[in-house]
C-alpha positions as CSV (number, residue, x, y, z in Angstrom):
1,M,82.5,-103.6,68.7
2,N,85.9,-102.0,69.4
3,N,87.3,-105.3,70.7
4,S,86.2,-107.1,67.6
5,N,87.8,-104.5,65.4
6,D,91.0,-104.8,67.4
7,I,91.0,-108.6,66.9
8,N,90.5,-108.2,63.2
9,Y,93.2,-105.6,63.0
10,K,95.7,-107.9,64.7
11,V,94.8,-110.8,62.5
12,F,95.2,-108.6,59.4
13,T,98.5,-107.0,60.4
14,G,99.7,-110.4,61.7
15,K,99.4,-111.8,58.2
16,Q,101.1,-108.7,56.8
17,I,104.1,-109.3,59.1
18,T,104.4,-113.0,58.4
19,D,104.1,-112.6,54.7
20,K,106.8,-109.9,54.7
21,A,109.1,-112.1,56.8
22,I,108.7,-115.0,54.3
23,H,109.2,-112.8,51.2
24,T,112.3,-111.2,52.7
25,L,113.6,-114.7,53.7
26,K,113.0,-115.9,50.1
27,G,115.0,-112.9,48.8
28,L,117.8,-113.5,51.3
29,L,118.1,-117.1,50.1
30,I,118.2,-116.0,46.5
31,G,120.9,-113.5,47.3
32,I,123.0,-116.1,49.1
33,K,122.6,-118.5,46.2
34,M,123.7,-116.0,43.6
35,D,127.4,-116.6,43.8
36,G,127.0,-120.4,44.0
37,S,128.4,-120.8,47.5
38,I,127.7,-120.1,51.2
39,N,130.1,-118.8,53.8
40,T,130.0,-118.4,57.6
41,R,128.9,-114.8,57.4
42,E,125.9,-115.7,55.3
43,V,125.1,-118.6,57.7
44,N,125.2,-116.2,60.6
45,E,122.8,-113.8,58.9
46,L,120.3,-116.7,58.4
47,N,120.7,-117.6,62.0
48,L,120.0,-114.0,63.0
49,W,116.9,-113.9,60.7
50,A,115.7,-116.9,62.7
51,D,116.4,-115.2,66.0
52,K,114.6,-112.0,64.9
53,H,111.5,-114.0,64.1
54,I,111.6,-116.5,67.0
55,E,108.3,-115.2,68.4
56,L,106.6,-116.7,65.3
57,I,107.9,-120.2,65.8
58,S,104.5,-121.4,67.0
59,K,103.1,-120.6,63.5
60,N,103.6,-122.6,60.3
61,P,105.7,-122.4,58.2
62,F,108.0,-120.5,60.7
63,R,108.3,-123.6,62.8
64,E,109.7,-125.4,59.8
65,F,112.0,-122.5,58.7
66,I,113.4,-121.8,62.1
67,N,113.9,-125.4,63.2
68,A,115.5,-126.2,59.8
69,I,118.0,-123.4,60.2
70,K,118.8,-124.1,63.9
71,E,119.1,-127.9,63.4
72,A,121.4,-127.5,60.4
73,A,123.5,-124.9,62.2
74,N,123.9,-127.1,65.2
75,G,124.4,-130.3,63.2
76,D,126.3,-130.7,59.9
77,G,126.0,-127.0,59.1
78,I,124.0,-125.0,56.7
79,T,124.9,-126.2,53.2
80,M,123.7,-125.3,49.8
81,D,121.3,-128.3,50.0
82,V,119.8,-126.7,53.1
83,I,119.5,-123.4,51.3
84,E,117.7,-125.1,48.4
85,D,115.3,-126.9,50.8
86,L,114.5,-123.6,52.5
87,Y,114.0,-121.8,49.2
88,W,111.6,-124.6,48.0
89,L,109.6,-124.2,51.3
90,S,109.4,-120.5,50.8
91,Q,108.0,-121.0,47.3
92,K,105.5,-123.5,48.6
93,Y,104.2,-121.1,51.2
94,E,104.1,-118.1,48.8
95,G,101.2,-119.5,46.9
96,D,99.1,-119.5,50.1
97,Y,99.3,-115.8,51.1
98,Y,96.3,-113.4,50.7
99,Y,97.4,-110.1,52.1
100,Y,100.0,-109.1,49.5
101,D,99.7,-109.0,45.7
102,A,102.4,-110.2,43.4
103,L,103.9,-106.7,43.0
104,T,104.4,-106.2,46.7
105,S,105.9,-109.6,47.3
106,D,108.4,-109.2,44.4
107,L,109.5,-105.9,45.8
108,Q,110.0,-107.5,49.2
109,I,111.9,-110.4,47.6
110,L,114.1,-107.8,45.8
111,Q,115.0,-106.2,49.1
112,G,115.7,-109.7,50.5
113,I,118.0,-110.5,47.5
114,C,120.1,-107.3,48.3
115,H,120.2,-108.4,51.9
116,G,121.5,-111.9,50.8
117,I,124.1,-110.3,48.5
118,L,125.3,-108.0,51.3
119,A,125.2,-110.7,54.1
120,D,128.9,-111.4,54.0
121,G,129.9,-107.7,53.6
122,K,131.1,-108.2,50.0
123,I,129.5,-107.8,46.5
124,H,131.0,-110.1,43.9
125,D,130.9,-109.7,40.1
126,N,128.7,-112.8,39.6
127,E,126.2,-111.5,42.2
128,I,125.9,-108.2,40.3
129,M,125.4,-110.1,37.0
130,A,122.8,-112.4,38.6
131,L,121.0,-109.5,40.2
132,N,120.9,-107.7,36.8
133,S,119.4,-110.8,35.2
134,W,116.7,-111.0,38.0
135,L,115.8,-107.3,37.3
136,D,115.6,-108.0,33.6
137,N,113.1,-110.8,34.3
138,H,111.0,-108.6,36.6
139,E,110.3,-105.6,34.5
140,H,106.8,-105.4,35.9
141,L,108.4,-103.7,38.9
142,I,109.3,-100.6,36.8
143,N,108.3,-97.3,38.4
144,H,108.5,-98.8,41.9
145,Y,111.1,-98.3,44.6
146,P,113.8,-99.7,44.9
147,Y,113.6,-101.5,41.5
148,D,114.1,-98.4,39.3
149,E,117.0,-97.1,41.4
150,I,118.9,-100.4,41.5
151,R,118.2,-100.9,37.8
152,G,119.5,-97.5,37.0
153,L,122.6,-98.0,39.1
154,L,123.4,-101.3,37.5
155,L,123.0,-99.9,34.0
156,N,125.6,-97.3,34.9
157,I,127.9,-99.8,36.5
158,L,127.7,-102.3,33.6
159,S,127.7,-99.7,30.7
160,D,131.5,-100.1,30.2
161,K,131.4,-103.9,30.7
162,K,133.7,-103.8,33.8
163,I,133.1,-103.3,37.5
164,D,135.5,-101.2,39.5
165,E,135.8,-101.0,43.3
166,N,134.2,-97.5,43.5
167,E,131.1,-98.8,41.7
168,R,131.0,-101.8,43.9
169,T,131.2,-99.6,47.0
170,T,128.5,-97.3,45.6
171,L,126.2,-100.3,45.1
172,M,126.9,-101.5,48.7
173,A,126.2,-98.0,50.0
174,Y,122.8,-98.0,48.2
175,F,121.9,-101.4,49.6
176,T,122.4,-100.1,53.1
177,Q,119.5,-97.6,52.5
178,F,117.0,-100.5,53.0
179,V,119.0,-103.6,54.1
180,N,119.4,-104.1,57.8
181,I,122.4,-106.3,58.4
182,Q,122.0,-108.2,61.7
183,D,125.6,-109.3,62.1
184,K,127.2,-106.4,64.0
185,E,130.7,-107.2,62.7
186,V,129.6,-107.2,59.1
187,F,127.4,-104.1,59.7
188,N,130.3,-102.2,61.0
189,K,132.6,-103.3,58.2
190,V,130.1,-102.2,55.5
191,K,129.4,-98.9,57.4
192,K,133.2,-98.2,57.5
193,E,133.7,-99.0,53.8
194,T,130.7,-96.9,52.6
195,E,130.9,-93.9,55.0
196,E,132.5,-91.7,52.4
197,V,129.8,-92.5,49.8
198,K,127.0,-89.9,49.7
199,I,123.7,-91.3,48.4
200,S,120.4,-89.6,49.0
201,G,118.5,-91.3,46.3
202,L,118.6,-92.6,42.8
203,C,116.5,-91.4,39.9
204,T,114.1,-93.7,38.0
205,S,115.5,-95.1,34.7
206,D,113.1,-95.0,31.7
207,P,110.3,-93.4,33.7
208,S,106.7,-93.6,32.8
209,V,104.7,-90.5,33.8
210,T,101.0,-90.0,34.2
211,F,100.0,-86.3,34.4
212,E,96.2,-86.1,34.8
213,G,95.4,-85.4,38.5
214,K,98.9,-86.2,39.7
215,S,101.0,-84.1,42.0
216,F,104.5,-82.8,40.9
217,C,107.3,-81.1,42.9
218,I,110.4,-79.6,41.3
219,T,113.8,-79.2,43.0
220,G,117.3,-78.2,42.1
221,V,118.8,-75.9,39.4
222,L,117.3,-76.7,36.0
223,K,119.6,-76.9,33.0
224,R,117.0,-77.3,30.3
225,G,114.4,-74.5,30.2
226,N,113.2,-72.7,33.3
227,R,111.0,-73.6,36.3
228,S,108.0,-71.5,35.2
229,Q,107.9,-73.1,31.8
230,L,108.2,-76.6,33.2
231,Q,105.3,-75.9,35.6
232,N,103.1,-74.5,32.8
233,D,103.8,-77.6,30.7
234,I,102.8,-79.9,33.6
235,K,99.6,-77.9,34.2
236,K,98.7,-78.2,30.4
237,L,98.9,-81.9,30.7
238,G,96.6,-82.0,33.8
239,G,99.2,-82.2,36.6
240,N,99.2,-80.2,39.8
241,I,102.3,-78.3,41.1
242,H,103.3,-78.2,44.8
243,S,106.2,-76.4,46.3
244,S,107.0,-79.0,49.0
245,I,107.1,-82.8,49.3
246,S,104.3,-84.6,51.1
247,S,102.7,-88.0,51.2
248,K,100.5,-86.8,48.3
249,T,103.4,-86.1,46.0
250,D,103.5,-88.5,43.0
251,Y,106.6,-87.2,41.2
252,L,109.7,-85.3,42.2
253,V,111.6,-83.7,39.3
254,V,115.2,-83.1,40.2
255,G,117.3,-80.5,38.3
256,D,120.8,-81.3,37.1
257,N,123.0,-79.6,39.7
258,G,126.2,-80.4,37.9
259,N,127.4,-82.8,40.7
260,Q,130.0,-85.2,39.3
261,A,128.3,-88.1,41.0
262,W,125.0,-87.3,39.1
263,A,125.1,-90.6,37.2
264,F,124.5,-92.3,40.5
265,S,122.8,-89.9,42.9
266,C,120.3,-87.2,43.6
267,Y,121.0,-84.8,46.4
268,G,119.1,-82.3,48.4
269,R,116.6,-81.7,51.1
270,K,113.5,-82.5,49.1
271,V,115.1,-85.7,47.8
272,E,115.8,-86.8,51.3
273,A,112.2,-86.0,52.3
274,A,111.0,-88.1,49.3
275,M,113.2,-91.0,50.3
276,N,111.9,-90.9,53.9
277,L,108.3,-91.0,52.7
278,R,109.1,-93.9,50.3
279,K,110.5,-95.9,53.2
280,E,107.1,-95.4,54.9
281,G,105.4,-96.9,51.9
282,H,104.6,-93.8,49.7
283,K,105.3,-94.3,46.0
284,I,107.1,-91.1,45.0
285,I,108.9,-91.3,41.7
286,I,112.1,-89.3,41.5
287,I,113.0,-88.2,37.9
288,H,116.0,-86.5,36.4
289,E,115.0,-83.3,34.6
290,F,116.5,-84.5,31.3
291,D,114.3,-87.6,31.3
292,F,111.3,-85.5,32.3
293,C,111.9,-82.9,29.6
294,D,112.2,-85.7,27.0
295,I,108.8,-86.9,28.0
296,L,107.3,-83.4,27.8
297,D,108.8,-82.9,24.3
298,D,107.1,-86.1,23.1
299,L,103.7,-85.0,24.5
300,L,103.6,-81.3,23.7
């Protein structure tokens, strides 16, 4: 009985691993395509993706993906035509998966897109604009990490209709929170350029909050009202208050601490704990107190 369960578990998680690999490859290809060209750094990152998943080469469609990447790299080189062929293949495969739903696959594709954008260690204006368009076309991902945080960051960056180097570096620093660059030279370059940027998390933009039966935690110094009143309002609407972050936390409300980087970032121990839990798959929504109080004002 146990052996049978072990076999079923391996089959189930095996499909999980392969689907995730395909979805992140698809996103990587989209990210590479966004500026309309491909360079040696991006080619190398594709090669490293193939190396990382070489143990899957006996399975389709990995045999096709990996062989296509390696043959192109050793032959005439990986061109935009090869990228388009690989992207077409990833779309063809995507309709055949059964472990992931559309929401999960799109979130994995988004992380892959950020990987593709960052693959050469640079973020270009046309990549930022293309990413913004992709986010606009995938609003069903609202209230899910990292869609909300990236969307909020881009709204701030594009609000004055120009992109400066500090904003570009901030975006790069945020991508490194969930993108694992395989090229060591590019990785070190990005790490050096972003080491002074402190980002612990980004707040959800335009949050949608459900109160009944949900778990709330509050952190930071509040500028609107006081903590006791906020807790009472949450309880009136059916929510539960907890003093610490756990895997059961649904919402973390962060007080405005006056940090000049607030437009981009949330700081603090509880935010860091929430970010770590989200990386493990827990869907904790981080909300700025001003947005949260606006929601309460509409409901009470």
